[in-house]
PANUVO-798046 format. One line per 3 residues: for each residue x, y, z of C-alpha. Coordinates in nm, 2 decimals, padded with zeros to 4 digits. Each point is the difference from the previous one (the first is absolute). Layout:
X:Y:Z | ...
END
This chain:
00.65:-01.02:-01.92 | -00.36:-00.12:00.01 | -00.29:00.24:00.02
-00.38:-00.01:-00.01 | -00.17:-00.34:00.04 | 00.32:-00.20:-00.01
00.15:00.21:00.29 | -00.32:-00.04:00.20 | -00.01:-00.37:-00.06
00.36:-00.05:00.10 | -00.06:00.19:00.33 | -00.31:-00.20:00.07
00.20:-00.32:-00.05 | 00.25:00.12:00.26 | -00.28:00.06:00.25
-00.13:-00.35:-00.08 | 00.34:-00.14:00.07 | 00.03:00.20:00.32
-00.34:-00.14:00.12 | 00.11:-00.35:-00.08 | 00.32:00.05:00.20
-00.19:00.15:00.29 | -00.25:-00.29:00.01 | 00.29:-00.25:00.00
00.16:00.19:00.29 | 00.34:-00.15:-00.06 | 00.18:00.33:00.06
00.00:00.21:00.32 | -00.01:00.32:-00.20 | -00.04:00.12:-00.36
00.06:00.33:-00.17 | -00.19:00.15:-00.30 | 00.14:00.33:-00.15
-00.22:00.22:-00.22 | 00.03:00.35:-00.16 | -00.24:00.28:00.06
-00.36:-00.08:-00.09 | 00.07:-00.37:-00.05 | -00.31:-00.11:00.18
00.17:-00.10:00.33 | -00.31:00.04:00.21 | -00.20:-00.20:-00.25
00.26:-00.27:00.02 | -00.02:00.01:00.38 | -00.38:-00.03:-00.01
00.02:-00.30:-00.24 | 00.26:-00.16:00.22 | -00.18:00.03:00.33
-00.32:-00.12:-00.16 | 00.17:-00.32:-00.13 | 00.15:-00.07:00.34
-00.33:00.05:00.18 | -00.17:-00.23:-00.25 | 00.25:-00.26:00.10
-00.09:00.04:00.36 | 00.29:00.22:00.12 | -00.03:00.29:00.24
00.17:00.29:-00.17 | 00.13:00.33:00.13 | 00.06:00.30:-00.22
00.25:00.26:00.11 | -00.04:00.35:-00.15 | 00.21:00.31:00.06
-00.28:00.26:00.04 | -00.36:00.00:00.11 | -00.10:00.12:-00.35
00.16:-00.31:-00.15 | -00.17:-00.22:00.26 | -00.34:00.15:-00.08
00.06:-00.07:-00.37 | 00.10:-00.36:00.06 | -00.30:-00.06:00.23
-00.23:00.14:-00.26 | 00.15:-00.18:-00.30 | 00.03:-00.33:00.19
-00.36:00.01:00.13 | -00.13:00.07:-00.35 | 00.22:-00.27:-00.17
-00.06:-00.27:00.26 | -00.36:00.03:00.13 | 00.01:-00.35:00.14
00.28:00.09:00.25 | 00.00:00.22:00.31 | 00.24:00.29:-00.03
00.12:00.13:00.33 | 00.14:00.34:00.07 | 00.23:00.05:00.30
-00.01:00.38:00.07 | 00.22:00.23:00.20 | -00.18:00.21:00.26
-00.22:00.26:-00.16 | 00.02:-00.15:-00.35 | -00.33:-00.08:-00.17
-00.07:-00.17:-00.33 | -00.18:00.21:-00.26 | -00.37:-00.05:00.04
-00.07:-00.18:-00.33 | 00.28:-00.25:00.08 | -00.11:-00.06:00.36
-00.36:-00.06:-00.12 | 00.10:-00.30:-00.21 | -00.15:-00.32:00.14
00.34:-00.19:00.00 | 00.21:00.27:00.17 | 00.06:-00.01:00.37
00.20:00.23:00.23 | 00.22:-00.22:00.23 | 00.22:00.03:00.30
00.32:-00.21:00.05 | -00.18:-00.26:00.21 | -00.25:-00.07:-00.28
00.25:00.00:-00.29 | -00.09:-00.36:-00.09 | -00.37:00.10:-00.05
00.07:00.10:-00.37 | 00.17:-00.19:-00.28 | 00.18:00.31:-00.12
00.12:00.27:00.25 | 00.13:00.34:-00.11 | 00.20:00.24:00.22
00.28:00.25:-00.03 | 00.36:-00.11:00.08 | -00.02:00.23:00.31
-00.31:-00.17:00.12 | 00.13:-00.35:-00.05 | 00.32:00.09:00.18
-00.18:00.18:00.29 | -00.24:-00.29:00.05 | 00.27:-00.27:-00.03
-00.01:-00.13:00.36 | -00.38:-00.06:-00.01 | 00.01:-00.13:-00.35
00.27:-00.26:00.10 | -00.23:-00.11:00.28 | -00.27:-00.06:-00.27
00.24:-00.21:-00.20 | 00.17:00.07:-00.34 | -00.20:00.03:-00.32
00.08:-00.24:-00.28 | 00.12:00.26:-00.25 | 00.09:00.37:-00.01
00.02:00.24:-00.29 | 00.19:00.32:00.02 | -00.13:00.27:-00.25
00.25:00.28:-00.09 | 00.28:-00.20:00.17 | 00.27:00.25:-00.11
-00.18:00.27:00.21 | 00.03:-00.21:00.33 | 00.30:00.02:00.22
00.19:-00.31:00.10 | -00.07:00.07:00.37 | -00.37:-00.05:-00.07
00.06:-00.32:-00.20 | 00.19:-00.13:00.29 | -00.29:00.07:00.23
-00.27:-00.16:-00.22 | 00.17:-00.29:-00.18 | -00.08:-00.26:00.26
-00.37:00.08:-00.02 | -00.02:-00.19:-00.32 | 00.11:-00.35:-00.11
00.11:00.13:-00.34 | 00.04:00.35:-00.15 | -00.04:00.14:-00.34
00.14:00.34:-00.06 | -00.12:00.21:-00.29 | 00.14:00.34:-00.08
00.14:00.26:-00.24 | 00.38:00.05:00.02 | -00.02:00.34:-00.17
-00.22:00.17:00.26 | 00.09:00.19:00.32 | 00.18:-00.19:00.27
-00.16:00.01:00.35 | 00.00:00.34:00.16 | 00.22:00.03:00.31
00.13:00.29:00.21 | 00.28:-00.23:00.14 | 00.35:00.04:-00.14
00.10:-00.36:-00.11 | 00.37:00.08:-00.06 | 00.11:-00.22:00.29
-00.17:-00.30:-00.16 | 00.09:00.07:-00.36 | 00.11:-00.31:-00.18
-00.12:-00.23:00.28 | -00.29:-00.25:-00.06 | -00.14:00.10:00.34
-00.07:00.35:-00.11 | -00.35:00.07:00.16 | -00.10:00.27:-00.24
00.10:-00.19:-00.31 | -00.30:-00.10:-00.21 | -00.14:-00.34:00.08
00.09:-00.15:-00.35 | 00.36:00.10:00.01 | 00.03:-00.13:00.36
-00.16:-00.33:-00.09 | 00.23:-00.04:-00.30 | 00.30:00.08:00.21
-00.07:-00.30:00.22 | -00.17:-00.22:-00.26 | 00.13:00.08:-00.34
-00.14:-00.32:-00.15 | -00.37:00.05:00.07 | -00.22:-00.05:-00.31
-00.04:00.32:-00.19 | -00.25:00.09:-00.28 | -00.07:00.31:-00.20
-00.32:00.15:-00.15 | 00.13:00.14:-00.33 | -00.29:00.23:-00.08
-00.14:00.34:00.09 | -00.38:00.01:-00.02 | 00.00:00.37:00.09
00.27:00.14:-00.22 | -00.05:-00.01:-00.38 | 00.25:-00.04:-00.28
00.10:00.37:00.01 | 00.08:-00.01:00.37 | 00.17:-00.34:00.05
00.33:00.05:-00.19 | 00.12:00.32:00.18 | -00.12:-00.14:00.34
00.16:-00.34:-00.06 | 00.33:00.16:-00.11 | 00.02:00.25:00.28
-00.13:-00.19:00.30 | 00.00:-00.38:-00.08 | 00.32:-00.06:-00.20
00.01:-00.36:00.12 | -00.36:-00.08:-00.05 | -00.13:-00.05:-00.36
-00.38:00.06:-00.03 | -00.26:00.12:-00.25 | -00.33:00.17:00.00
-00.33:-00.19:00.03 | -00.18:00.26:-00.21 | -00.02:-00.05:-00.37
00.15:00.27:-00.21 | -00.26:00.27:-00.07 | -00.24:-00.14:00.26
00.02:00.32:00.21 | -00.06:00.36:-00.07 | -00.04:00.33:00.19
-00.24:00.21:-00.21 | -00.02:00.37:00.07 | -00.34:00.08:-00.15
00.02:00.37:00.02 | 00.17:00.14:-00.32 | 00.35:00.14:00.04
00.03:00.37:00.05 | 00.11:00.22:-00.28 | 00.30:00.11:00.22
00.04:-00.28:00.25 | 00.18:00.07:00.33 | 00.28:-00.23:00.12
-00.24:-00.20:00.22 | -00.22:-00.09:-00.30 | 00.30:-00.08:-00.21
00.13:-00.23:00.28 | -00.33:-00.18:00.03 | -00.03:-00.06:-00.37
00.36:-00.13:-00.01 | -00.08:-00.23:00.29 | -00.32:-00.12:-00.17
00.19:-00.08:-00.32 | 00.32:-00.15:00.14 | -00.09:-00.11:00.35
00.26:00.24:00.15 | 00.08:00.37:00.02 | 00.26:00.19:00.19
-00.08:00.36:00.08 | 00.32:00.17:00.10 | 00.01:00.34:00.18
00.30:00.23:00.00 | 00.29:-00.10:00.22 | -00.02:00.14:00.35
00.08:-00.11:00.35 | -00.32:-00.01:00.20 | -00.14:-00.10:00.34
-00.20:-00.32:00.04 | -00.32:00.18:-00.10 | 00.08:00.16:-00.33
-00.29:00.24:-00.07 | 00.06:00.00:-00.38 | 00.01:-00.38:-00.02
-00.32:-00.03:00.21 | -00.18:00.25:-00.22 | 00.12:-00.19:-00.31
-00.13:-00.33:00.12 | -00.34:00.15:00.10 | -00.03:00.16:-00.35
00.07:-00.34:-00.15 | -00.28:-00.16:00.20 | -00.24:00.28:-00.07
00.08:-00.01:-00.38 | -00.04:-00.37:00.00 | -00.34:00.00:00.16
-00.12:00.29:-00.23 | 00.11:-00.21:-00.30 | -00.29:-00.25:00.07
00.24:-00.30:00.01 | -00.12:-00.35:-00.10 | 00.18:-00.32:00.09
00.00:-00.30:-00.24 | 00.14:-00.33:00.11 | -00.07:-00.37:00.06
-00.24:00.09:00.28 | -00.21:00.26:-00.17 | -00.01:-00.15:-00.35
00.02:00.22:-00.32 | -00.27:00.24:00.12 | 00.22:00.11:00.29
-00.10:00.17:00.32 | 00.05:00.34:00.14 | 00.31:00.06:00.21
-00.10:00.11:00.34 | 00.20:00.20:00.25 | 00.03:-00.30:00.22
00.19:-00.18:-00.27 | 00.26:00.28:-00.02 | 00.29:00.00:00.24
00.27:00.26:00.08 | 00.31:-00.15:00.15 | 00.26:00.19:00.20
00.30:-00.07:00.23 | -00.07:00.20:00.31 | -00.31:00.04:00.22
00.04:00.38:-00.01 | -00.04:-00.02:-00.38 | -00.31:-00.22:00.04
-00.16:00.25:00.24 | 00.07:00.29:-00.23 | -00.14:-00.18:-00.31
-00.31:-00.12:00.19 | -00.08:00.35:00.10 | 00.06:00.14:-00.35
-00.21:-00.27:-00.17 | -00.29:00.05:00.25 | 00.00:00.38:-00.09
-00.05:-00.10:-00.36 | -00.28:-00.24:00.07 | 00.22:-00.30:-00.06
-00.02:-00.16:00.35 | -00.07:-00.35:-00.13 | 00.34:-00.03:-00.17
00.23:-00.23:00.21 | 00.31:00.18:00.13 | 00.26:-00.19:00.20
00.36:-00.09:00.05 | 00.17:-00.29:-00.18 | 00.00:-00.20:00.32
-00.38:00.02:00.03 | -00.07:-00.04:-00.37 | 00.19:-00.33:00.00
-00.23:-00.29:-00.10 | -00.27:00.23:-00.15 | -00.10:00.05:-00.36
-00.15:00.28:-00.21 | -00.06:00.09:-00.36 | 00.21:00.31:-00.01
00.28:00.12:00.24 | 00.17:00.33:00.03 | 00.32:-00.02:00.20
00.25:00.25:00.14 | 00.35:-00.12:-00.09 | 00.19:-00.08:00.33
00.31:00.21:-00.11 | -00.20:00.31:-00.10 | 00.15:00.31:00.15
00.25:-00.19:00.21 | 00.34:00.14:00.08 | 00.14:-00.35:00.07
-00.08:-00.36:-00.08 | -00.06:-00.16:00.33 | -00.05:-00.38:00.05
-00.36:00.07:00.08 | -00.07:00.17:-00.33 | 00.21:-00.24:-00.19
-00.20:-00.30:00.12 | -00.08:-00.19:-00.31 | -00.32:-00.15:00.16
-00.14:00.35:00.06 | 00.03:00.10:-00.36 | -00.12:-00.34:-00.12
-00.32:00.03:00.21 | -00.07:00.34:-00.14 | 00.05:-00.12:-00.36
-00.19:-00.33:00.02 | -00.34:00.09:00.14 | -00.17:00.07:-00.33
-00.19:-00.21:-00.26 | -00.02:00.27:-00.27 | 00.26:00.28:00.05
00.24:00.16:00.23 | 00.12:00.36:00.00 | 00.31:00.10:00.20
00.05:00.36:00.10 | 00.35:00.12:00.11 | 00.26:00.27:-00.03
00.28:00.00:-00.25 | 00.34:-00.10:00.14 | -00.07:-00.35:00.13
00.26:-00.15:-00.24 | 00.27:00.25:00.11 | -00.10:-00.07:00.37
00.06:-00.37:-00.05 | 00.34:00.07:-00.16 | 00.10:00.23:00.29
-00.11:-00.24:00.27 | 00.10:-00.35:-00.09 | -00.06:-00.24:00.29
00.30:-00.07:00.23 | -00.01:-00.37:-00.07 | 00.08:-00.10:00.35
00.12:-00.36:00.02 | -00.13:-00.23:00.28 | 00.11:-00.36:00.05
-00.27:-00.24:-00.08 | -00.22:00.25:-00.18 | -00.03:-00.07:-00.37
-00.26:00.28:-00.08 | 00.06:00.37:00.03 | -00.35:00.16:00.01
00.13:00.35:-00.04 | 00.20:-00.09:-00.31 | -00.29:-00.20:-00.14
-00.23:00.30:00.05 | 00.24:00.23:-00.17 | 00.03:-00.22:-00.30
-00.38:-00.04:-00.02 | -00.04:00.37:00.01 | 00.25:00.04:-00.28
-00.17:-00.26:-00.22 | -00.35:00.14:00.06 | 00.11:00.36:-00.07
00.12:-00.13:-00.34 | -00.35:-00.12:-00.07 | -00.16:00.33:00.13
00.22:00.19:-00.25 | -00.18:-00.18:-00.28 | -00.34:00.13:00.12
00.11:00.34:00.13 | -00.20:00.30:-00.12 | 00.20:00.23:-00.22
END
């Protein structure tokens, strides 16, 4: 498996090939898969710039407003000679620095052709579809985070573009839906199926490429993530071995508490698993909340320094904004946010896996989805949820959970319901991913 410069060069070559194929426009659609931190948005920005340089009008489909803001900012900075349009939903406003750029314009559906590159969420493209059709289709469309878009939205927006490129991460969370899709299970017309799976069900022969690199995860993080969540996707780290370090500048205590031991283990190995005693708990586990807050406070008190490709050998101080706490439920997020504020740690990012998706930090502390559970439900077994929590970091990730997760998995194997026409079983895949990742956590568990 390639790593470092060779892995980066190989991924860049794939993007070059994708751009060439998009410019040739021989195919109605193309798919590019990528693992966590592969540089998908960077590839999208390169792709839309090349298409605009060739005279094409390009639409970019994102899944959230935050992703749309990021694409507008990065495209405007990378392509100053092109006008970048933003098509907002009601009440949505671009961040002030982005809106102030001379080549950024806020558009309405009637003026969509006034910019060479137009960015909007999938919901906005779908909602404005009738007026956009009146304005005429754009030459090309690019769907960012395509695995997080439902097939129903793809159906609504596909005819807005002459060709479509879909770029996404097959290991992340599927689109969130409150609709029970059992009636459509196994059918290619399933409206809550993710857009990629639906497209492949109807067009299995579309050209498919893979970015076999993670620019976010280093050599310590890639193997366990690849084995647990991407068994069919071989990829390596872009970071050279030894290029990154998390330095805790404050000397270790004479009698360090578990929080300090966990942090120093994570700094050395890139991972740590702090396991609390086995106990069945409510969603808001007071002991787990307190443990995570202690970890954050101990980290900040240790005067952490981040060394990586961006900082150079001198490094830079790790700020609260570059630390994230990942949880499963909104009630946990609220409890942690209050507890952190009380300790003067309000700038630390706290959010659920769904909302952390697509974001990047230097260090992540995550609550294990099975911690304190009395059963292993499909929601908590979702491989994408655990994958998101374990792949947001550049330096280190600390998981916090309660003992008994392995026994819980043994006691609650998935029912393995068979459905005609359905090759995948998400619940079984999630169960297997949890088993494999727990095997990794056992190697970094505090004694």
